[in-house]
The first five atom37 places (N, CA, C, CB, O) and aatype in JSON, in Angstrom:
{
  "aatype": [12, 6, 3, 2, 8, 11, 15, 16, 14, 11, 15, 0, 5, 15, 6, 1, 6, 0, 1, 10, 11, 0, 0, 10, 11, 0, 2, 12, 7, 1, 1, 11, 0, 5, 0, 5, 0, 1, 0, 1, 0, 8, 7, 3, 7, 16, 3, 11, 11, 3, 15],
  "atom_mask": [
    [1, 1, 1, 1, 1],
    [1, 1, 1, 1, 1],
    [1, 1, 1, 1, 1],
    [1, 1, 1, 1, 1],
    [1, 1, 1, 1, 1],
    [1, 1, 1, 1, 1],
    [1, 1, 1, 1, 1],
    [1, 1, 1, 1, 1],
    [1, 1, 1, 1, 1],
    [1, 1, 1, 1, 1],
    [1, 1, 1, 1, 1],
    [1, 1, 1, 1, 1],
    [1, 1, 1, 1, 1],
    [1, 1, 1, 1, 1],
    [1, 1, 1, 1, 1],
    [1, 1, 1, 1, 1],
    [1, 1, 1, 1, 1],
    [1, 1, 1, 1, 1],
    [1, 1, 1, 1, 1],
    [1, 1, 1, 1, 1],
    [1, 1, 1, 1, 1],
    [1, 1, 1, 1, 1],
    [1, 1, 1, 1, 1],
    [1, 1, 1, 1, 1],
    [1, 1, 1, 1, 1],
    [1, 1, 1, 1, 1],
    [1, 1, 1, 1, 1],
    [1, 1, 1, 1, 1],
    [1, 1, 1, 0, 1],
    [1, 1, 1, 1, 1],
    [1, 1, 1, 1, 1],
    [1, 1, 1, 1, 1],
    [1, 1, 1, 1, 1],
    [1, 1, 1, 1, 1],
    [1, 1, 1, 1, 1],
    [1, 1, 1, 1, 1],
    [1, 1, 1, 1, 1],
    [1, 1, 1, 1, 1],
    [1, 1, 1, 1, 1],
    [1, 1, 1, 1, 1],
    [1, 1, 1, 1, 1],
    [1, 1, 1, 1, 1],
    [1, 1, 1, 0, 1],
    [1, 1, 1, 1, 1],
    [1, 1, 1, 0, 1],
    [1, 1, 1, 1, 1],
    [1, 1, 1, 1, 1],
    [1, 1, 1, 1, 1],
    [1, 1, 1, 1, 1],
    [1, 1, 1, 1, 1],
    [1, 1, 1, 1, 1]
  ],
  "atom_positions": [
    [[-89.29, 142.85, -21.87], [-90.56, 144.03, -21.62], [-90.05, 145.29, -22.59], [-90.71, 144.66, -19.67], [-88.89, 145.61, -22.84]],
    [[-91.03, 145.76, -22.96], [-90.88, 147.24, -23.73], [-91.1, 148.36, -22.71], [-92.06, 147.46, -25.0], [-91.76, 148.31, -21.67]],
    [[-90.38, 149.42, -23.25], [-90.64, 150.64, -22.6], [-91.87, 151.41, -22.78], [-89.7, 151.41, -22.89], [-92.24, 151.75, -23.9]],
    [[-92.59, 151.72, -21.59], [-93.85, 152.28, -21.79], [-93.77, 153.96, -21.81], [-94.8, 151.72, -20.62], [-94.72, 154.68, -22.12]],
    [[-92.61, 154.39, -21.47], [-92.28, 155.76, -21.81], [-92.2, 156.29, -22.98], [-91.31, 156.05, -21.42], [-92.18, 157.52, -23.04]],
    [[-92.14, 155.48, -24.26], [-92.18, 155.82, -25.65], [-93.43, 155.95, -26.13], [-91.54, 154.96, -26.43], [-93.48, 155.77, -27.35]],
    [[-94.41, 156.19, -25.64], [-95.77, 156.24, -26.13], [-96.01, 157.51, -27.01], [-96.75, 156.21, -24.93], [-96.97, 157.63, -27.78]],
    [[-95.03, 158.47, -26.82], [-95.19, 159.77, -27.65], [-94.73, 159.56, -29.04], [-94.38, 160.97, -27.05], [-93.73, 158.92, -29.37]],
    [[-95.7, 160.27, -29.96], [-95.33, 160.02, -31.36], [-93.75, 160.45, -31.79], [-96.4, 160.85, -32.23], [-93.2, 161.22, -31.01]],
    [[-93.16, 160.11, -32.72], [-91.83, 160.58, -32.93], [-91.96, 162.2, -33.17], [-91.14, 159.78, -34.22], [-91.15, 163.03, -32.74]],
    [[-93.07, 162.46, -33.9], [-93.12, 164.13, -34.2], [-92.82, 164.94, -32.95], [-94.67, 164.66, -34.72], [-91.93, 165.78, -32.83]],
    [[-93.85, 164.48, -31.91], [-93.96, 165.14, -30.68], [-92.3, 165.28, -30.09], [-95.06, 164.22, -29.65], [-91.7, 166.24, -29.61]],
    [[-91.91, 163.98, -30.34], [-90.43, 163.88, -29.37], [-89.55, 164.66, -30.09], [-89.66, 162.29, -29.15], [-88.67, 165.27, -29.49]],
    [[-89.67, 164.74, -31.26], [-88.56, 165.39, -32.4], [-88.73, 167.1, -31.85], [-89.18, 165.09, -34.5], [-87.82, 167.86, -31.53]],
    [[-90.11, 167.34, -31.89], [-90.47, 168.92, -31.4], [-89.85, 169.26, -30.07], [-92.13, 169.17, -31.2], [-89.39, 170.38, -29.81]],
    [[-89.86, 168.26, -29.27], [-89.4, 168.7, -27.84], [-88.04, 168.6, -28.02], [-89.92, 167.83, -26.56], [-87.45, 169.34, -27.23]],
    [[-87.18, 167.88, -28.85], [-85.78, 168.01, -28.73], [-85.21, 169.48, -29.42], [-85.12, 166.69, -29.44], [-84.2, 170.11, -29.14]],
    [[-86.17, 169.75, -30.35], [-85.81, 171.01, -31.09], [-86.03, 172.09, -29.96], [-86.78, 171.3, -32.53], [-85.13, 172.91, -29.76]],
    [[-86.96, 172.14, -29.35], [-87.32, 173.32, -28.24], [-86.0, 173.09, -27.14], [-89.14, 173.04, -27.35], [-85.39, 174.06, -26.68]],
    [[-85.76, 172.11, -26.89], [-84.83, 172.0, -25.81], [-83.42, 172.39, -26.41], [-84.86, 170.5, -25.17], [-82.65, 173.01, -25.67]],
    [[-83.04, 172.07, -27.67], [-81.88, 172.33, -28.37], [-81.81, 173.89, -28.3], [-81.91, 171.72, -29.84], [-80.84, 174.46, -27.81]],
    [[-83.02, 174.63, -28.87], [-83.16, 175.98, -28.81], [-82.88, 176.64, -27.58], [-84.34, 176.28, -29.17], [-82.08, 177.57, -27.54]],
    [[-83.55, 176.19, -26.42], [-83.26, 176.85, -25.17], [-81.8, 176.7, -24.95], [-84.07, 176.27, -24.0], [-81.15, 177.75, -24.84]],
    [[-81.21, 175.61, -24.86], [-79.97, 175.42, -24.66], [-78.93, 176.37, -25.38], [-79.8, 174.17, -24.96], [-78.01, 176.91, -24.77]],
    [[-79.15, 176.51, -26.59], [-78.44, 177.51, -27.33], [-78.59, 178.98, -26.92], [-78.82, 177.39, -28.68], [-77.68, 179.8, -27.0]],
    [[-79.62, 179.19, -26.55], [-80.25, 180.61, -25.87], [-79.28, 180.55, -24.58], [-82.23, 180.6, -25.4], [-78.43, 181.42, -24.44]],
    [[-79.38, 179.78, -23.87], [-78.84, 179.81, -22.42], [-77.29, 179.84, -22.54], [-79.34, 178.47, -21.52], [-76.7, 180.42, -21.63]],
    [[-76.6, 179.3, -23.5], [-75.39, 179.24, -23.48], [-74.83, 180.71, -24.34], [-75.02, 177.8, -24.05], [-73.71, 181.21, -24.38]],
    [[-75.74, 181.0, -24.8], [-75.31, 182.42, -25.33], [-75.5, 183.62, -24.23], [0.0, 0.0, 0.0], [-74.71, 184.56, -24.18]],
    [[-76.4, 183.52, -23.53], [-76.73, 184.41, -22.32], [-75.24, 183.94, -21.46], [-78.51, 183.97, -21.41], [-74.41, 184.84, -21.38]],
    [[-74.99, 183.04, -21.03], [-73.59, 182.67, -20.3], [-72.35, 183.32, -20.92], [-73.32, 181.08, -20.33], [-71.56, 183.99, -20.27]],
    [[-72.23, 183.07, -22.25], [-71.38, 183.62, -22.82], [-71.11, 185.09, -22.72], [-71.56, 183.28, -23.84], [-70.01, 185.61, -22.54]],
    [[-72.27, 185.7, -22.85], [-72.26, 187.25, -22.78], [-71.92, 187.47, -21.23], [-73.82, 188.01, -23.27], [-71.1, 188.36, -21.02]],
    [[-72.38, 186.84, -20.2], [-72.26, 187.11, -19.01], [-70.58, 187.05, -18.69], [-73.19, 186.16, -18.24], [-70.05, 187.88, -17.95]],
    [[-69.99, 186.2, -19.21], [-68.63, 185.96, -18.95], [-67.88, 186.81, -19.64], [-68.23, 184.72, -19.21], [-66.78, 187.14, -19.19]],
    [[-68.33, 187.3, -20.84], [-67.49, 188.41, -21.29], [-67.68, 189.72, -20.57], [-67.72, 188.63, -22.7], [-66.75, 190.52, -20.48]],
    [[-68.79, 189.94, -20.1], [-69.2, 191.16, -19.37], [-68.23, 191.22, -18.13], [-70.82, 191.11, -18.91], [-67.63, 192.23, -17.76]],
    [[-68.17, 189.86, -17.49], [-67.37, 190.03, -16.16], [-65.67, 190.23, -16.56], [-67.64, 188.52, -15.1], [-64.86, 190.76, -15.79]],
    [[-65.37, 189.75, -17.75], [-63.81, 189.62, -18.06], [-63.89, 191.24, -18.53], [-63.2, 188.23, -19.45], [-62.89, 191.79, -18.08]],
    [[-64.49, 191.93, -19.07], [-64.31, 193.35, -19.29], [-64.34, 194.2, -18.04], [-65.34, 193.83, -20.19], [-63.56, 195.15, -17.95]],
    [[-65.32, 193.87, -16.89], [-65.43, 194.4, -15.75], [-63.89, 194.34, -15.27], [-66.51, 193.68, -14.89], [-63.3, 195.36, -14.94]],
    [[-63.29, 193.09, -15.24], [-62.23, 192.68, -14.35], [-61.08, 193.35, -14.99], [-62.06, 191.08, -14.18], [-60.18, 193.84, -14.3]],
    [[-61.08, 193.4, -16.3], [-59.96, 194.32, -17.04], [-60.08, 195.8, -16.55], [0.0, 0.0, 0.0], [-59.09, 196.52, -16.64]],
    [[-61.05, 196.2, -16.12], [-61.23, 197.73, -16.11], [-60.61, 198.1, -14.53], [-63.08, 198.24, -16.37], [-60.35, 199.24, -14.15]],
    [[-60.46, 196.95, -13.77], [-60.21, 197.15, -12.59], [-61.22, 197.46, -11.56], [0.0, 0.0, 0.0], [-61.06, 197.92, -10.43]],
    [[-62.46, 197.09, -12.26], [-63.59, 197.52, -10.93], [-64.15, 196.17, -10.4], [-65.1, 198.58, -11.48], [-65.23, 196.29, -9.81]],
    [[-63.72, 195.12, -10.49], [-64.14, 193.83, -10.22], [-63.21, 193.59, -8.9], [-63.92, 192.77, -11.54], [-62.01, 193.87, -8.76]],
    [[-63.93, 193.11, -8.16], [-63.1, 192.71, -6.77], [-62.56, 191.52, -6.78], [-63.89, 192.69, -5.52], [-63.22, 190.55, -7.17]],
    [[-61.23, 191.4, -6.34], [-60.46, 190.04, -6.58], [-61.27, 188.91, -6.0], [-58.98, 190.04, -5.89], [-61.92, 188.93, -4.96]],
    [[-61.09, 187.83, -6.93], [-61.89, 186.48, -6.46], [-61.23, 185.72, -5.58], [-62.22, 185.53, -7.54], [-61.84, 185.05, -4.75]],
    [[-59.91, 185.73, -5.65], [-59.26, 184.68, -4.79], [-58.91, 185.09, -3.56], [-58.12, 184.17, -5.34], [-58.36, 184.31, -2.78]]
  ]
}
């Protein structure tokens, strides 16, 4: 039996993958910036102890 979920044209599928890739890259950039900000705050001694 063939997969019925592959009914979208390849161009639409590749456009979706490109959008997802861009969104993932933006999300990773935000998370990296947040981690750096937390590390800076922790280095200043203003952050509470995590453990």
